[in-house]
C-alpha positions, 0 to 999 in steps of 0.5 A, spaced: 688 888 208 693 893 204 700 891 203 703 893 210 709 891 213 708 890 221 714 890 225 714 885 231 714 891 236 710 891 242 705 897 242 704 900 249 697 900 253 697 907 253 697 908 246 692 902 245 688 906 249 688 912 245 687 909 239 681 905 241 678 911 245 678 907 251 681 907 258 688 904 259 684 899 265 679 897 259 685 895 255 689 891 261 682 888 263 680 886 256 687 882 255 687 879 262 680 876 261 681 874 253 676 878 250 680 883 247 683 880 241 689 884 240 695 881 244 696 878 251 697 879 258 702 874 262 702 873 269 709 871 272 708 865 277 709 868 284 707 875 282 701 879 282 703 884 276 702 882 269 706 884 263 702 886 256 704 885 249 699 888 244 701 886 237 701 891 231 697 887 226 692 885 231 690 892 233 690 894 225 685 888 224 681 890 229 681 898 229 684 899 222 689 904 225 696 903 223 701 904 228 708 906 226 712 904 232 712 911 234 712 913 242 706 915 245 708 922 244 707 921 236 699 919 237 694 923 239 686 921 239 688 915 235 692 919 229 699 920 229 702 927 229 704 930 223 709 936 223 
């Protein structure tokens, strides 16, 4: 692995879906069921909703895509927009 510095920031489900070329539901279900090793899904007691945490380093290890922490507006088809 290259010498890349990863921040402990969460990547949104929307960005991860764009980067991987999958639907947001695919990412959510993969995290819930544990077959997508890029983060975790946590369900709070008494709630029917999940919170998702996608780890930048794990996403990089799986896809080779480095997410610089820009918002979803800075990502198109898995590649950051450049001006």
